[in-house]
N, CA, C, O and the ligand as a Tripos MOL2 file, in Angstrom:
@<TRIPOS>MOLECULE
protein
  241   239    61     0     0
PROTEIN
NO_CHARGES

@<TRIPOS>ATOM
      1 N          -4.0030  -11.4400  -28.6160 N.3       1 MET1
      2 CA         -3.0040  -11.2940  -27.9420 C.3       1 MET1
      3 C          -3.1830  -11.2920  -26.3100 C.2       1 MET1
      4 O          -3.8870  -10.4670  -25.7270 O.2       1 MET1
      5 N          -2.4460  -12.3300  -25.6580 N.am      2 ASN2
      6 CA         -2.5440  -12.2190  -24.3830 C.3       2 ASN2
      7 C          -1.4000  -11.3790  -23.4370 C.2       2 ASN2
      8 O          -0.2190  -11.7280  -23.4400 O.2       2 ASN2
      9 N          -1.7980  -10.4530  -22.7850 N.am      3 LEU3
     10 CA         -0.9160   -9.8540  -21.9660 C.3       3 LEU3
     11 C          -0.7100  -10.6540  -20.7440 C.2       3 LEU3
     12 O          -1.6780  -11.2910  -20.3310 O.2       3 LEU3
     13 N           0.4670  -10.7190  -20.0700 N.am      4 VAL4
     14 CA          0.5650  -11.5300  -18.9400 C.3       4 VAL4
     15 C           1.4390  -10.5930  -17.8350 C.2       4 VAL4
     16 O           2.5650  -10.1790  -18.1100 O.2       4 VAL4
     17 N           0.9360  -10.3850  -16.8710 N.am      5 VAL5
     18 CA          1.6210   -9.5880  -15.8180 C.3       5 VAL5
     19 C           2.0830  -10.4600  -14.6980 C.2       5 VAL5
     20 O           1.7830  -11.6540  -14.6930 O.2       5 VAL5
     21 N           2.8330   -9.8970  -13.7020 N.am      6 LYS6
     22 CA          3.1470  -10.6870  -12.5380 C.3       6 LYS6
     23 C           2.5860  -10.2180  -11.3950 C.2       6 LYS6
     24 O           2.6890   -9.0420  -11.0450 O.2       6 LYS6
     25 N           1.8450  -11.2730  -10.6280 N.am      7 CYS7
     26 CA          1.2180  -10.7430   -9.5080 C.3       7 CYS7
     27 C           2.2230   -9.9180   -8.4860 C.2       7 CYS7
     28 O           3.3100  -10.3410   -8.0920 O.2       7 CYS7
     29 N           1.6970   -8.8040   -8.1860 N.am      8 PRO8
     30 CA          2.6920   -8.0850   -7.1640 C.3       8 PRO8
     31 C           2.9810   -8.7600   -5.7500 C.2       8 PRO8
     32 O           3.9280   -8.4730   -5.0170 O.2       8 PRO8
     33 N           2.2170   -9.4950   -5.5570 N.am      9 THR9
     34 CA          2.2130  -10.2570   -4.2640 C.3       9 THR9
     35 C           3.3200  -11.5030   -4.2560 C.2       9 THR9
     36 O           4.3500  -11.6530   -3.5990 O.2       9 THR9
     37 N           2.7400  -12.2500   -5.1610 N.am     10 CYS10
     38 CA          3.5560  -13.6700   -5.0120 C.3      10 CYS10
     39 C           4.4220  -13.9260   -6.4490 C.2      10 CYS10
     40 O           5.0560  -14.9760   -6.5560 O.2      10 CYS10
     41 N           4.4280  -12.9520   -7.5270 N.am     11 LYS11
     42 CA          5.3080  -12.8480   -8.6100 C.3      11 LYS11
     43 C           4.7750  -13.9900   -9.6380 C.2      11 LYS11
     44 O           5.4310  -14.3240  -10.6250 O.2      11 LYS11
     45 N           3.5030  -14.5560   -9.2990 N.am     12 THR12
     46 CA          2.7840  -15.4870  -10.2630 C.3      12 THR12
     47 C           2.4320  -14.9800  -11.5020 C.2      12 THR12
     48 O           1.7230  -13.9740  -11.4730 O.2      12 THR12
     49 N           2.7600  -15.4400  -12.6250 N.am     13 ALA13
     50 CA          2.2880  -15.0020  -13.9770 C.3      13 ALA13
     51 C           0.6500  -14.8350  -14.1570 C.2      13 ALA13
     52 O           0.1050  -15.9380  -14.1090 O.2      13 ALA13
     53 N          -0.0100  -14.0510  -14.2970 N.am     14 VAL14
     54 CA         -1.2410  -13.6450  -14.5870 C.3      14 VAL14
     55 C          -1.6660  -13.2480  -15.8360 C.2      14 VAL14
     56 O          -1.0370  -12.3000  -16.3060 O.2      14 VAL14
     57 N          -2.6670  -13.7630  -16.5880 N.am     15 GLU15
     58 CA         -2.9690  -13.6010  -17.6160 C.3      15 GLU15
     59 C          -3.9400  -12.2660  -17.3760 C.2      15 GLU15
     60 O          -4.8170  -12.2630  -16.5120 O.2      15 GLU15
     61 N          -3.6590  -11.0920  -18.2840 N.am     16 TRP16
     62 CA         -4.4510   -9.9370  -18.2460 C.3      16 TRP16
     63 C          -5.6250  -10.0540  -19.1010 C.2      16 TRP16
     64 O          -5.5880   -9.6940  -20.2780 O.2      16 TRP16
     65 N          -6.8470  -10.6290  -18.4580 N.am     17 THR17
     66 CA         -8.0750  -10.6500  -19.3650 C.3      17 THR17
     67 C          -9.1820  -10.2460  -18.5670 C.2      17 THR17
     68 O          -9.0330  -10.2240  -17.3450 O.2      17 THR17
     69 N         -10.3800   -9.8900  -19.1280 N.am     18 LYS18
     70 CA        -11.2940   -9.4180  -18.4650 C.3      18 LYS18
     71 C         -11.9140  -10.6130  -17.5080 C.2      18 LYS18
     72 O         -12.7290  -10.4480  -16.6010 O.2      18 LYS18
     73 N         -11.3940  -11.7130  -17.8880 N.am     19 ASP19
     74 CA        -11.8160  -12.9210  -16.6660 C.3      19 ASP19
     75 C         -11.0770  -12.7410  -15.5410 C.2      19 ASP19
     76 O         -11.6170  -13.0460  -14.4780 O.2      19 ASP19
     77 N          -9.7340  -12.2300  -15.5230 N.am     20 SER20
     78 CA         -8.9660  -12.3270  -14.4400 C.3      20 SER20
     79 C          -9.5650  -11.3470  -13.5750 C.2      20 SER20
     80 O          -8.9830  -10.2770  -13.7510 O.2      20 SER20
     81 N         -10.5430  -11.2440  -12.6560 N.am     21 GLN21
     82 CA        -11.0760  -10.1660  -11.9950 C.3      21 GLN21
     83 C         -10.1870   -9.6350  -10.9550 C.2      21 GLN21
     84 O         -10.4450   -8.5420  -10.4500 O.2      21 GLN21
     85 N          -9.1050  -10.3550  -10.5720 N.am     22 PHE22
     86 CA         -8.1310   -9.9310   -9.3650 C.3      22 PHE22
     87 C          -6.8640   -9.2720   -9.9590 C.2      22 PHE22
     88 O          -5.9220   -8.9200   -9.2490 O.2      22 PHE22
     89 N          -6.9000   -9.1050  -11.4810 N.am     23 ARG23
     90 CA         -5.7910   -8.6180  -11.8780 C.3      23 ARG23
     91 C          -5.1510   -7.3620  -11.3440 C.2      23 ARG23
     92 O          -6.0140   -6.5390  -11.0400 O.2      23 ARG23
     93 N          -4.0470   -6.9890  -11.1540 N.am     24 PRO24
     94 CA         -3.0330   -7.7640  -11.5620 C.3      24 PRO24
     95 C          -2.5050   -8.6870  -10.6810 C.2      24 PRO24
     96 O          -1.3620   -9.1340  -10.7700 O.2      24 PRO24
     97 N          -3.5070   -9.0540   -9.6280 N.am     25 PHE25
     98 CA         -3.0660  -10.1050   -8.7280 C.3      25 PHE25
     99 C          -3.2820  -11.4090   -9.1530 C.2      25 PHE25
    100 O          -3.9000  -11.3960  -10.2180 O.2      25 PHE25
    101 N          -3.0060  -12.6330   -8.7250 N.am     26 CYS26
    102 CA         -3.5260  -14.0040   -9.2380 C.3      26 CYS26
    103 C          -4.6730  -14.2470   -8.5830 C.2      26 CYS26
    104 O          -5.4920  -14.9800   -9.1370 O.2      26 CYS26
    105 N          -4.9410  -13.7440   -7.4070 N.am     27 SER27
    106 CA         -6.3080  -14.1360   -6.7940 C.3      27 SER27
    107 C          -6.6930  -13.1000   -5.5440 C.2      27 SER27
    108 O          -6.0460  -12.0800   -5.3020 O.2      27 SER27
    109 N          -7.6040  -13.4440   -4.9600 N.am     28 GLU28
    110 CA         -8.2150  -12.3020   -4.1490 C.3      28 GLU28
    111 C          -7.2740  -12.4310   -2.9210 C.2      28 GLU28
    112 O          -7.0000  -11.4200   -2.2750 O.2      28 GLU28
    113 N          -6.8120  -13.5450   -2.6060 N.am     29 ARG29
    114 CA         -6.0330  -13.4110   -1.2390 C.3      29 ARG29
    115 C          -4.7660  -12.5300   -1.5510 C.2      29 ARG29
    116 O          -4.4090  -11.6780   -0.7370 O.2      29 ARG29
    117 N          -4.1220  -12.7260   -2.6690 N.am     30 CYS30
    118 CA         -2.9570  -11.9080   -2.9710 C.3      30 CYS30
    119 C          -3.5140  -10.4770   -3.0020 C.2      30 CYS30
    120 O          -2.8400   -9.6390   -2.4020 O.2      30 CYS30
    121 N          -4.6310  -10.0690   -3.6040 N.am     31 ARG31
    122 CA         -5.1030   -8.7390   -3.6660 C.3      31 ARG31
    123 C          -5.2800   -8.2400   -2.2600 C.2      31 ARG31
    124 O          -4.7520   -7.1690   -1.9610 O.2      31 ARG31
    125 N          -5.9280   -8.8710   -1.4250 N.am     32 LEU32
    126 CA         -6.0700   -8.4980    0.1350 C.3      32 LEU32
    127 C          -4.6240   -8.2880    0.7500 C.2      32 LEU32
    128 O          -4.4320   -7.3220    1.4900 O.2      32 LEU32
    129 N          -3.7760   -9.0280    0.5040 N.am     33 ILE33
    130 CA         -2.6390   -9.1220    1.2690 C.3      33 ILE33
    131 C          -1.7810   -7.4820    0.6230 C.2      33 ILE33
    132 O          -1.2240   -6.7050    1.4000 O.2      33 ILE33
    133 N          -1.8390   -7.3110   -0.5170 N.am     34 ASP34
    134 CA         -1.5090   -5.9460   -0.9180 C.3      34 ASP34
    135 C          -2.1290   -4.9170   -0.4010 C.2      34 ASP34
    136 O          -1.5030   -3.9560    0.0460 O.2      34 ASP34
    137 N          -3.4620   -4.9940   -0.3990 N.am     35 LEU35
    138 CA         -4.2910   -3.9420    0.1290 C.3      35 LEU35
    139 C          -3.9490   -3.7410    1.6820 C.2      35 LEU35
    140 O          -3.7860   -2.6490    2.2280 O.2      35 LEU35
    141 N          -3.8790   -4.8760    2.2310 N.am     36 GLY36
    142 CA         -3.5540   -4.5340    3.8030 C.3      36 GLY36
    143 C          -2.1900   -4.0020    4.1540 C.2      36 GLY36
    144 O          -1.9850   -3.5070    5.2620 O.2      36 GLY36
    145 N          -1.2370   -4.0950    3.2180 N.am     37 ALA37
    146 CA          0.1310   -3.7280    3.3680 C.3      37 ALA37
    147 C          -0.0450   -2.3400    3.1400 C.2      37 ALA37
    148 O           0.5820   -1.5780    3.8760 O.2      37 ALA37
    149 N          -0.8700   -1.8080    2.1510 N.am     38 TRP38
    150 CA         -1.0490   -0.5710    1.8530 C.3      38 TRP38
    151 C          -1.6260    0.1740    3.0480 C.2      38 TRP38
    152 O          -1.2490    1.2820    3.4260 O.2      38 TRP38
    153 N          -2.6630   -0.6250    3.6400 N.am     39 GLY39
    154 CA         -3.5650    0.0010    4.7990 C.3      39 GLY39
    155 C          -2.7830    0.3640    6.0170 C.2      39 GLY39
    156 O          -2.9130    1.4040    6.6630 O.2      39 GLY39
    157 N          -1.8650   -0.7260    6.2800 N.am     40 SER40
    158 CA         -1.1490   -0.6430    7.2520 C.3      40 SER40
    159 C          -0.0700    0.6000    7.3910 C.2      40 SER40
    160 O           0.2880    1.2170    8.3940 O.2      40 SER40
    161 N           0.2660    0.7180    6.1810 N.am     41 GLU41
    162 CA          1.2630    1.7680    5.9290 C.3      41 GLU41
    163 C           0.6570    3.2100    6.0970 C.2      41 GLU41
    164 O           1.2290    4.2020    6.5510 O.2      41 GLU41
    165 N          -0.7110    3.0950    5.5990 N.am     42 GLN42
    166 CA         -1.2470    4.3320    5.9010 C.3      42 GLN42
    167 C          -1.4340    4.8420    7.3910 C.2      42 GLN42
    168 O          -1.4220    6.0220    7.7420 O.2      42 GLN42
    169 N          -1.6110    3.7300    8.2000 N.am     43 TYR43
    170 CA         -2.1690    3.9340    9.6330 C.3      43 TYR43
    171 C          -0.6640    4.0990   10.2950 C.2      43 TYR43
    172 O          -0.6450    4.3220   11.5060 O.2      43 TYR43
    173 N           0.5380    4.0130    9.6330 N.am     44 SER44
    174 CA          1.5920    4.2320   10.4750 C.3      44 SER44
    175 C           2.0780    5.7790   10.3350 C.2      44 SER44
    176 O           3.2630    6.0480   10.1370 O.2      44 SER44
    177 N           1.1400    6.7040   10.4460 N.am     45 VAL45
    178 CA          1.5620    8.0450   10.2930 C.3      45 VAL45
    179 C           2.2190    8.5920   11.4690 C.2      45 VAL45
    180 O           1.6480    8.4970   12.5560 O.2      45 VAL45
    181 N           3.4870    9.2200   11.3640 N.am     46 PRO46
    182 CA          4.0640    9.7500   12.5310 C.3      46 PRO46
    183 C           3.0520   10.5640   13.5220 C.2      46 PRO46
    184 O           2.1110   11.1840   13.0280 O.2      46 PRO46
    185 N           3.2520   10.5470   14.8180 N.am     47 VAL47
    186 CA          2.3810   11.2340   15.8400 C.3      47 VAL47
    187 C           2.7630   12.6530   15.6530 C.2      47 VAL47
    188 O           3.9290   12.9290   15.3700 O.2      47 VAL47
    189 N           1.8190   13.6150   15.7990 N.am     48 SER48
    190 CA          1.9800   14.9890   15.4100 C.3      48 SER48
    191 C           2.4580   15.5460   16.9940 C.2      48 SER48
    192 O           1.7520   16.2520   17.7140 O.2      48 SER48
    193 N           3.5960   15.1280   17.2740 N.am     49 GLY49
    194 CA          3.5510   15.5940   18.8840 C.3      49 GLY49
    195 C           4.8550   16.4500   19.0480 C.2      49 GLY49
    196 O           5.4960   16.3540   20.0950 O.2      49 GLY49
    197 N           5.2940   17.3460   17.9680 N.am     50 LEU50
    198 CA          6.2440   18.0750   18.1480 C.3      50 LEU50
    199 C           6.0480   19.2660   19.2120 C.2      50 LEU50
    200 O           5.1060   20.0580   19.2350 O.2      50 LEU50
    201 N           6.9390   19.2240   19.9230 N.am     51 PRO51
    202 CA          6.6860   20.7720   20.9640 C.3      51 PRO51
    203 C           6.4430   22.1700   20.3170 C.2      51 PRO51
    204 O           7.0220   22.6040   19.3210 O.2      51 PRO51
    205 N           5.6480   22.6940   20.9300 N.am     52 ASP52
    206 CA          5.2010   24.1340   20.6080 C.3      52 ASP52
    207 C           6.3350   25.0410   20.8930 C.2      52 ASP52
    208 O           6.6980   25.0560   22.0690 O.2      52 ASP52
    209 N           6.9280   25.7500   20.1130 N.am     53 GLN53
    210 CA          7.9930   26.5260   20.5660 C.3      53 GLN53
    211 C           7.7410   27.9640   20.8530 C.2      53 GLN53
    212 O           8.6220   28.7270   21.2500 O.2      53 GLN53
    213 N           6.3590   28.3450   20.6130 N.am     54 SER54
    214 CA          5.6210   29.6090   20.7940 C.3      54 SER54
    215 C           5.7700   30.0590   21.9220 C.2      54 SER54
    216 O           5.9250   31.2520   22.1830 O.2      54 SER54
    217 N           5.7280   28.8390   22.9800 N.am     55 ASP55
    218 CA          5.8700   29.1500   24.5310 C.3      55 ASP55
    219 C           6.9630   29.4520   25.0620 C.2      55 ASP55
    220 O           6.9530   29.9390   26.1930 O.2      55 ASP55
    221 N           8.0410   29.2600   24.4490 N.am     56 ALA56
    222 CA          9.3350   29.2570   24.8510 C.3      56 ALA56
    223 C           9.7930   30.7040   25.2450 C.2      56 ALA56
    224 O           9.8280   31.5390   24.3400 O.2      56 ALA56
    225 N          10.1480   31.0750   26.5200 N.am     57 GLU57
    226 CA         10.5660   32.2030   27.0170 C.3      57 GLU57
    227 C          11.7940   32.8690   26.0600 C.2      57 GLU57
    228 O          12.8400   32.2880   25.7720 O.2      57 GLU57
    229 N          11.4350   34.1270   25.6730 N.am     58 PRO58
    230 CA         12.5280   34.8410   24.9620 C.3      58 PRO58
    231 C          13.9880   34.8940   25.7450 C.2      58 PRO58
    232 O          14.0930   34.9970   26.9670 O.2      58 PRO58
    233 N          14.9020   34.8200   24.9750 N.am     59 LEU59
    234 CA         16.2020   35.0180   25.8720 C.3      59 LEU59
    235 C          16.7350   36.4690   25.4840 C.2      59 LEU59
    236 O          16.6830   36.9510   24.3530 O.2      59 LEU59
    237 N          17.2270   37.0440   26.5600 N.am     60 ASN60
    238 CA         17.5940   38.3630   26.4560 C.3      60 ASN60
    239 C          19.1800   38.5100   26.4400 C.2      60 ASN60
    240 O          19.6950   39.6240   26.3510 O.2      60 ASN60
    241 ZN         -0.4280  -13.8300   -6.2450 Zn       61 ZN61
@<TRIPOS>BOND
     1     1     2 1
     2     2     3 1
     3     3     4 2
     4     3     5 am
     5     5     6 1
     6     6     7 1
     7     7     8 2
     8     7     9 am
     9     9    10 1
    10    10    11 1
    11    11    12 2
    12    11    13 am
    13    13    14 1
    14    14    15 1
    15    15    16 2
    16    15    17 am
    17    17    18 1
    18    18    19 1
    19    19    20 2
    20    19    21 am
    21    21    22 1
    22    22    23 1
    23    23    24 2
    24    23    25 am
    25    25    26 1
    26    26    27 1
    27    27    28 2
    28    27    29 am
    29    29    30 1
    30    30    31 1
    31    31    32 2
    32    31    33 am
    33    33    34 1
    34    34    35 1
    35    35    36 2
    36    35    37 am
    37    37    38 1
    38    38    39 1
    39    39    40 2
    40    39    41 am
    41    41    42 1
    42    42    43 1
    43    43    44 2
    44    43    45 am
    45    45    46 1
    46    46    47 1
    47    47    48 2
    48    47    49 am
    49    49    50 1
    50    50    51 1
    51    51    52 2
    52    51    53 am
    53    53    54 1
    54    54    55 1
    55    55    56 2
    56    55    57 am
    57    57    58 1
    58    58    59 1
    59    59    60 2
    60    59    61 am
    61    61    62 1
    62    62    63 1
    63    63    64 2
    64    63    65 am
    65    65    66 1
    66    66    67 1
    67    67    68 2
    68    67    69 am
    69    69    70 1
    70    70    71 1
    71    71    72 2
    72    71    73 am
    73    73    74 1
    74    74    75 1
    75    75    76 2
    76    75    77 am
    77    77    78 1
    78    78    79 1
    79    79    80 2
    80    79    81 am
    81    81    82 1
    82    82    83 1
    83    83    84 2
    84    83    85 am
    85    85    86 1
    86    86    87 1
    87    87    88 2
    88    87    89 am
    89    89    90 1
    90    90    91 1
    91    91    92 2
    92    91    93 am
    93    93    94 1
    94    94    95 1
    95    95    96 2
    96    95    97 am
    97    97    98 1
    98    98    99 1
    99    99   100 2
   100    99   101 am
   101   101   102 1
   102   102   103 1
   103   103   104 2
   104   103   105 am
   105   105   106 1
   106   106   107 1
   107   107   108 2
   108   107   109 am
   109   109   110 1
   110   110   111 1
   111   111   112 2
   112   111   113 am
   113   113   114 1
   114   114   115 1
   115   115   116 2
   116   115   117 am
   117   117   118 1
   118   118   119 1
   119   119   120 2
   120   119   121 am
   121   121   122 1
   122   122   123 1
   123   123   124 2
   124   123   125 am
   125   125   126 1
   126   126   127 1
   127   127   128 2
   128   127   129 am
   129   129   130 1
   130   130   131 1
   131   131   132 2
   132   131   133 am
   133   133   134 1
   134   134   135 1
   135   135   136 2
   136   135   137 am
   137   137   138 1
   138   138   139 1
   139   139   140 2
   140   139   141 am
   141   141   142 1
   142   142   143 1
   143   143   144 2
   144   143   145 am
   145   145   146 1
   146   146   147 1
   147   147   148 2
   148   147   149 am
   149   149   150 1
   150   150   151 1
   151   151   152 2
   152   151   153 am
   153   153   154 1
   154   154   155 1
   155   155   156 2
   156   155   157 am
   157   157   158 1
   158   158   159 1
   159   159   160 2
   160   159   161 am
   161   161   162 1
   162   162   163 1
   163   163   164 2
   164   163   165 am
   165   165   166 1
   166   166   167 1
   167   167   168 2
   168   167   169 am
   169   169   170 1
   170   170   171 1
   171   171   172 2
   172   171   173 am
   173   173   174 1
   174   174   175 1
   175   175   176 2
   176   175   177 am
   177   177   178 1
   178   178   179 1
   179   179   180 2
   180   179   181 am
   181   181   182 1
   182   182   183 1
   183   183   184 2
   184   183   185 am
   185   185   186 1
   186   186   187 1
   187   187   188 2
   188   187   189 am
   189   189   190 1
   190   190   191 1
   191   191   192 2
   192   191   193 am
   193   193   194 1
   194   194   195 1
   195   195   196 2
   196   195   197 am
   197   197   198 1
   198   198   199 1
   199   199   200 2
   200   199   201 am
   201   201   202 1
   202   202   203 1
   203   203   204 2
   204   203   205 am
   205   205   206 1
   206   206   207 1
   207   207   208 2
   208   207   209 am
   209   209   210 1
   210   210   211 1
   211   211   212 2
   212   211   213 am
   213   213   214 1
   214   214   215 1
   215   215   216 2
   216   215   217 am
   217   217   218 1
   218   218   219 1
   219   219   220 2
   220   219   221 am
   221   221   222 1
   222   222   223 1
   223   223   224 2
   224   223   225 am
   225   225   226 1
   226   226   227 1
   227   227   228 2
   228   227   229 am
   229   229   230 1
   230   230   231 1
   231   231   232 2
   232   231   233 am
   233   233   234 1
   234   234   235 1
   235   235   236 2
   236   235   237 am
   237   237   238 1
   238   238   239 1
   239   239   240 2
@<TRIPOS>SUBSTRUCTURE
     1 MET1         2 RESIDUE 1 A MET
     2 ASN2         6 RESIDUE 1 A ASN
     3 LEU3        10 RESIDUE 1 A LEU
     4 VAL4        14 RESIDUE 1 A VAL
     5 VAL5        18 RESIDUE 1 A VAL
     6 LYS6        22 RESIDUE 1 A LYS
     7 CYS7        26 RESIDUE 1 A CYS
     8 PRO8        30 RESIDUE 1 A PRO
     9 THR9        34 RESIDUE 1 A THR
    10 CYS10       38 RESIDUE 1 A CYS
    11 LYS11       42 RESIDUE 1 A LYS
    12 THR12       46 RESIDUE 1 A THR
    13 ALA13       50 RESIDUE 1 A ALA
    14 VAL14       54 RESIDUE 1 A VAL
    15 GLU15       58 RESIDUE 1 A GLU
    16 TRP16       62 RESIDUE 1 A TRP
    17 THR17       66 RESIDUE 1 A THR
    18 LYS18       70 RESIDUE 1 A LYS
    19 ASP19       74 RESIDUE 1 A ASP
    20 SER20       78 RESIDUE 1 A SER
    21 GLN21       82 RESIDUE 1 A GLN
    22 PHE22       86 RESIDUE 1 A PHE
    23 ARG23       90 RESIDUE 1 A ARG
    24 PRO24       94 RESIDUE 1 A PRO
    25 PHE25       98 RESIDUE 1 A PHE
    26 CYS26      102 RESIDUE 1 A CYS
    27 SER27      106 RESIDUE 1 A SER
    28 GLU28      110 RESIDUE 1 A GLU
    29 ARG29      114 RESIDUE 1 A ARG
    30 CYS30      118 RESIDUE 1 A CYS
    31 ARG31      122 RESIDUE 1 A ARG
    32 LEU32      126 RESIDUE 1 A LEU
    33 ILE33      130 RESIDUE 1 A ILE
    34 ASP34      134 RESIDUE 1 A ASP
    35 LEU35      138 RESIDUE 1 A LEU
    36 GLY36      142 RESIDUE 1 A GLY
    37 ALA37      146 RESIDUE 1 A ALA
    38 TRP38      150 RESIDUE 1 A TRP
    39 GLY39      154 RESIDUE 1 A GLY
    40 SER40      158 RESIDUE 1 A SER
    41 GLU41      162 RESIDUE 1 A GLU
    42 GLN42      166 RESIDUE 1 A GLN
    43 TYR43      170 RESIDUE 1 A TYR
    44 SER44      174 RESIDUE 1 A SER
    45 VAL45      178 RESIDUE 1 A VAL
    46 PRO46      182 RESIDUE 1 A PRO
    47 VAL47      186 RESIDUE 1 A VAL
    48 SER48      190 RESIDUE 1 A SER
    49 GLY49      194 RESIDUE 1 A GLY
    50 LEU50      198 RESIDUE 1 A LEU
    51 PRO51      202 RESIDUE 1 A PRO
    52 ASP52      206 RESIDUE 1 A ASP
    53 GLN53      210 RESIDUE 1 A GLN
    54 SER54      214 RESIDUE 1 A SER
    55 ASP55      218 RESIDUE 1 A ASP
    56 ALA56      222 RESIDUE 1 A ALA
    57 GLU57      226 RESIDUE 1 A GLU
    58 PRO58      230 RESIDUE 1 A PRO
    59 LEU59      234 RESIDUE 1 A LEU
    60 ASN60      238 RESIDUE 1 A ASN
    61 ZN61       241 GROUP 0 **** ****
């Protein structure tokens, strides 16, 4: 029984066998594209530059 998945990058049908080393991707290229997308997403963390309000002067 051959399981076929779709490459997450280019939507090409990929046979899920032990020979398809890049599964679920159709090729190394598509795998790298996906990994790159994840990597860039992780690097776009927001800057932790919120003002520290502990120094604010108390209002009387
Ligand atoms: Zn692909």
